[in-house]
C-alpha positions as CSV (number, residue, x, y, z in Angstrom):
1,M,86.5,109.6,77.6
2,S,86.4,106.0,76.6
3,R,87.8,103.1,78.5
4,N,90.2,102.4,75.7
5,D,91.5,106.0,75.8
6,V,92.1,105.7,79.5
7,I,93.9,102.3,79.1
8,D,96.0,103.8,76.3
9,R,97.1,106.7,78.4
10,I,98.0,104.5,81.3
11,R,99.9,102.1,79.1
12,T,101.8,105.0,77.6
13,F,102.8,106.2,81.1
14,L,103.9,102.7,82.1
15,A,105.7,101.9,78.8
16,P,109.2,103.3,79.7
17,H,109.2,101.1,82.8
18,M,108.2,97.8,81.0
19,G,111.3,97.2,78.9
20,E,110.5,94.4,76.4
21,H,107.6,93.1,78.5
22,V,104.1,93.3,76.9
23,L,101.7,93.9,79.7
24,A,98.1,92.5,79.5
25,D,95.4,94.8,80.8
26,E,94.6,92.4,83.6
27,E,98.2,91.5,84.5
28,D,99.4,92.3,88.0
29,I,101.9,95.1,87.5
30,F,103.3,94.6,91.0
31,A,103.9,90.9,90.5
32,A,105.5,91.7,87.1
33,G,108.0,93.9,88.8
34,I,106.9,97.0,86.9
35,V,105.6,98.9,89.9
36,N,107.0,99.1,93.4
37,S,105.8,101.1,96.3
38,L,107.8,104.3,95.4
39,F,106.7,104.1,91.7
40,A,103.1,103.5,92.9
41,M,103.1,107.1,94.3
42,Q,104.3,108.4,91.0
43,L,101.5,106.5,89.4
44,V,99.0,108.2,91.7
45,V,100.4,111.6,90.8
46,F,100.2,110.7,87.1
47,I,96.5,109.6,87.5
48,E,95.6,112.8,89.3
49,G,97.3,115.1,86.8
50,E,96.4,113.2,83.6
51,F,92.8,112.6,84.4
52,Q,92.1,115.6,86.6
53,V,90.9,113.5,89.5
54,T,91.7,113.3,93.2
55,V,92.8,110.0,94.5
56,A,91.5,110.0,98.1
57,P,93.1,108.0,100.9
58,E,90.2,105.5,100.7
59,D,91.2,104.9,97.1
60,L,94.7,103.8,98.0
61,D,93.9,100.1,98.1
62,I,96.5,98.1,96.2
63,D,93.8,96.2,94.3
64,R,92.7,99.5,92.6
65,F,96.2,99.8,91.2
66,R,97.1,96.1,90.6
67,S,96.5,96.2,86.8
68,I,95.9,98.6,83.9
69,S,92.3,97.5,83.9
70,A,91.9,98.2,87.6
71,I,93.4,101.6,87.3
72,A,91.1,102.4,84.3
73,D,88.1,101.3,86.5
74,L,89.3,103.7,89.2
75,V,89.7,106.6,86.7
76,L,86.3,105.9,85.1
77,A,84.6,105.8,88.5
78,K,86.3,109.1,89.6
79,T,85.4,110.9,86.3
80,G,81.9,109.5,86.3
81,A,82.4,108.0,82.9
82,V,80.6,104.8,81.9
83,R,82.7,101.7,81.5
84,H,82.9,100.7,77.9
85,A,85.4,98.3,76.2
């Protein structure tokens, strides 16, 4: 699975919550108002189901979920995939 594939799948999940906002890969999704604490848990459930990984308690650092890029890094680390642009 490529990094771009992971990013596309995350972006597709977030799209219904972004309205007209075009989100950059490095943009803080919490600061942009796209994700709040309740939706963050839905995001974790999505990541676990979509990418067949387990998000462990030690993974629940907000910085790992702050941007599409950070989430992709977490997914790639969990799946053992090499990070490619």
